[in-house]
C-alpha positions as CSV (number, residue, x, y, z in Angstrom):
1,M,-3.4,3.3,-3.3
2,D,-4.1,0.1,-5.1
3,N,-1.2,-1.3,-6.9
4,K,1.3,1.5,-6.0
5,E,4.0,-0.5,-6.9
6,N,3.0,-0.5,-10.4
7,Q,1.8,3.1,-10.7
8,L,3.9,5.5,-12.8
9,I,3.8,9.2,-12.7
10,T,5.3,11.4,-15.4
11,M,6.6,14.9,-14.2
12,T,8.6,17.5,-15.8
13,G,11.8,18.8,-14.8
14,E,13.3,22.2,-14.5
15,L,14.7,21.9,-18.0
16,G,11.7,20.7,-19.6
17,E,12.9,16.9,-19.5
18,K,10.6,14.1,-18.6
19,I,10.8,12.3,-15.6
20,E,9.0,9.0,-15.1
21,L,8.5,7.7,-11.5
22,I,7.3,4.8,-9.7
23,V,5.4,5.2,-6.6
24,L,6.9,3.7,-3.6
25,E,4.7,4.7,-0.9
26,K,2.0,7.2,0.0
27,T,0.8,8.9,3.4
28,E,-0.9,12.0,4.9
29,F,0.6,14.5,6.8
30,N,-1.1,17.6,8.4
31,G,-4.0,17.3,5.8
32,S,-2.1,16.7,2.6
33,I,-1.2,13.5,0.6
34,Y,2.6,13.0,0.0
35,I,4.2,10.1,-2.1
36,L,7.7,8.9,-2.3
37,A,8.5,8.0,-6.0
38,E,11.8,6.7,-7.6
39,E,13.0,7.3,-11.0
40,N,11.9,4.8,-13.5
41,E,15.2,4.2,-15.2
42,E,17.8,1.2,-15.6
43,L,20.4,2.6,-13.1
44,G,21.8,0.8,-10.4
45,E,20.1,0.9,-7.0
46,D,22.5,3.3,-5.6
47,E,22.0,6.0,-8.6
48,A,18.1,5.9,-8.8
49,M,16.7,9.4,-7.5
50,S,14.0,9.2,-5.1
51,Y,11.6,12.3,-4.5
52,I,8.9,13.5,-2.2
53,L,5.8,14.8,-4.1
54,K,2.8,16.7,-2.7
55,Q,-0.5,15.9,-4.1
56,S,-3.2,18.0,-4.7
57,G,-6.6,17.8,-6.6
58,E,-10.0,15.9,-5.8
59,N,-9.9,13.2,-8.1
60,E,-8.2,11.0,-10.4
61,K,-8.5,13.2,-13.4
62,E,-7.3,16.4,-11.3
63,L,-4.4,15.0,-9.6
64,V,-1.2,17.2,-9.5
65,Y,1.9,16.5,-8.0
66,T,4.5,19.0,-7.2
67,F,8.2,18.3,-5.8
68,V,8.6,19.2,-2.2
69,E,11.4,21.3,-1.9
70,D,10.9,22.9,1.4
71,E,13.5,21.6,3.9
72,K,11.3,22.0,7.0
73,E,8.6,20.0,5.0
74,L,10.8,17.6,3.6
75,D,12.4,17.0,7.1
76,A,8.7,16.5,8.7
77,V,7.5,13.9,6.0
78,A,10.7,12.1,5.3
79,P,10.9,10.2,8.7
80,I,7.4,8.8,7.9
81,F,8.2,7.2,4.7
82,E,11.2,5.8,6.2
83,E,9.3,4.0,8.7
84,L,6.6,2.9,6.3
85,L,9.3,1.2,4.5
86,E,10.9,-0.3,7.7
87,G,14.4,0.6,7.0
88,E,14.2,-0.7,3.5
89,I,15.7,3.0,2.5
90,E,17.2,6.0,4.0
91,L,16.5,9.4,2.9
92,V,19.0,11.9,2.5
93,S,18.7,15.6,1.3
94,D,20.0,16.1,-2.0
95,E,22.0,19.5,-2.4
96,R,22.6,19.5,-6.0
97,K,20.5,21.7,-8.2
98,Q,20.4,22.0,-11.9
């Protein structure tokens, strides 16, 4: 993914709100593409939420991203992102549901 630090993704939250995310990293695991993205808000570092998204679609115009919610899938993918970002982040499960 070229210029991933500049790539923005707009998602729709559970309540229909728009969530703008900045792509931090991308990886492939078990034949699927995953991205780690962070909210694009003017919050303090400790307050910005990060998400792991799963990519589907064949080309740039057909790409669809979905939030990974399955705990087993998250537990498998999260350590890969932690390693790729060399300790810059620590991913933790967020149990809060809206």
